C-alpha positions in Angstrom: 68.8 -20.7 -16.0 67.6 -17.4 -14.0 63.9 -17.1 -13.8 63.9 -13.8 -15.2 66.0 -14.8 -18.2 63.6 -17.8 -18.5 60.5 -15.7 -18.6 61.8 -13.4 -20.9 62.8 -15.8 -23.2 59.3 -17.5 -22.9 57.7 -14.1 -23.5 59.4 -13.6 -26.6 58.6 -17.2 -27.8 55.0 -16.3 -27.1 55.2 -12.9 -29.0 56.6 -14.6 -31.9 53.9 -17.4 -31.8 51.5 -14.6 -31.8 52.9 -12.6 -34.5 53.3 -16.0 -36.7 49.5 -16.5 -35.8 48.5 -13.0 -36.8 50.2 -13.5 -40.1 48.9 -16.8 -40.9 45.3 -15.4 -40.1 45.8 -12.0 -42.2 47.2 -13.8 -45.0 44.1 -16.5 -45.0 41.9 -13.2 -44.7 43.4 -11.6 -47.5 43.0 -14.4 -49.9 39.4 -15.4 -49.0 38.4 -11.8 -49.4 40.4 -11.4 -52.6 40.1 -14.6 -54.6 36.8 -16.4 -55.1 36.2 -19.9 -54.0 37.9 -22.3 -56.1 39.4 -19.6 -58.2 43.3 -20.1 -59.1 45.5 -17.2 -59.6 48.7 -18.0 -61.5 51.9 -16.5 -59.8 54.4 -18.7 -61.7 52.8 -20.3 -64.7 52.5 -23.9 -64.5 54.1 -23.9 -61.2 52.7 -21.9 -58.0 49.1 -20.3 -58.0 47.2 -18.5 -55.2 44.0 -20.3 -54.7 40.7 -20.3 -52.4 39.8 -23.6 -51.0 38.3 -24.8 -48.0 39.8 -27.9 -46.2 37.6 -29.9 -43.8 40.3 -32.5 -43.4 43.8 -32.6 -42.6 46.8 -32.9 -44.8 45.8 -34.5 -48.3 42.2 -34.0 -47.0 42.4 -37.1 -44.8 39.8 -37.2 -42.7 37.6 -35.3 -44.9 34.4 -33.8 -43.0 35.3 -34.9 -39.5 35.9 -31.4 -38.5 34.7 -31.2 -35.1 37.2 -34.5 -34.3 40.3 -32.3 -36.0 38.9 -29.2 -33.8 39.2 -31.3 -30.7 42.7 -32.8 -31.8 44.0 -29.4 -32.9 43.2 -27.9 -29.6 44.1 -30.6 -27.3 47.4 -30.9 -28.9 48.1 -26.8 -29.0 47.0 -27.1 -25.1 49.6 -29.9 -24.5 52.3 -28.0 -26.6 51.7 -24.7 -24.6 52.0 -26.8 -21.5 55.0 -28.3 -22.7 56.5 -25.3 -23.8 55.9 -23.4 -20.5 57.6 -26.4 -18.1 60.7 -26.9 -20.2 63.6 -24.9 -20.9 64.2 -25.6 -24.3 67.0 -23.9 -26.2 68.2 -23.2 -29.5 66.6 -25.2 -32.5 64.2 -26.9 -30.2 62.8 -23.6 -28.7 62.3 -22.1 -32.3 60.8 -25.3 -33.7 58.2 -25.6 -30.8 57.2 -22.0 -31.3 56.5 -22.7 -34.9 54.6 -25.7 -34.3 52.6 -24.0 -31.6 51.9 -21.1 -33.9 50.7 -23.6 -36.8 48.6 -25.6 -34.8 46.8 -22.5 -32.9 46.5 -20.7 -36.7 44.8 -23.8 -38.1 43.0 -24.4 -34.8 41.5 -21.0 -34.8 40.1 -21.6 -38.3 38.6 -24.8 -37.5 37.0 -23.3 -34.4 35.4 -20.4 -36.1 34.9 -21.7 -39.7 34.6 -25.4 -39.5 37.5 -25.6 -42.1 41.1 -24.6 -42.8 41.2 -21.9 -45.4 44.1 -23.1 -47.7 45.7 -21.0 -50.5 49.1 -22.3 -51.6 49.0 -24.2 -54.5 52.2 -25.9 -56.3 52.8 -28.0 -59.3 55.8 -30.1 -58.5 57.4 -32.0 -61.2 53.7 -32.7 -62.7 52.3 -33.3 -59.4 49.6 -31.1 -58.0 50.7 -30.9 -54.4 47.6 -30.4 -51.9 46.9 -26.9 -51.3 48.1 -25.5 -47.8 48.7 -22.4 -45.7 50.9 -20.7 -43.5 50.1 -22.6 -40.6 50.8 -25.9 -42.5 54.1 -24.4 -43.3 55.0 -23.8 -39.9 53.9 -27.1 -38.4 55.7 -29.2 -41.3 59.0 -27.1 -41.2 59.2 -26.9 -37.5 58.4 -30.8 -37.1 60.9 -31.6 -39.9 63.7 -29.3 -38.4 63.0 -30.8 -34.9 63.1 -34.3 -36.1 66.6 -33.7 -38.0 68.1 -31.7 -35.0 66.9 -34.7 -32.6 68.3 -37.3 -34.9 71.6 -35.4 -35.2 71.8 -34.3 -31.8 69.5 -36.0 -29.3 71.1 -34.8 -26.2 70.9 -31.3 -27.2 67.1 -31.1 -27.2 66.9 -29.8 -23.3 69.4 -27.9 -21.3 
């Protein structure tokens, strides 16, 4: 692939990631400035709420109160992902997934670095199960990883050019 095309594609990916990080941080800020800590605002009664919680752990609050370890891990992983992104010539679905994963990792990494917790606000009751509260960065990470995994399992040779 031509150097200029590769650089342009990578720059677009960085700009998309920055936009997604900004959207994540803005959404967290809007929630924390408009909803009291612990408050739940019903959006779809019995199914979906906006809330304001602080998560000092990871998914499902595992490693609760081990923020410094999670902060270090999130930044090491983020840097590793950025290096991988810069060195690889990804295309299509793997390219989009990696941009999403980088944005999600950095969105939560920024929270951990500046607040010592992650600001979560999306709360769902799914068939009687109160799903753990999450945020846009969590969604980007999860969706990016799931789509990448499915894509890799279906077309493993299509991951790289």
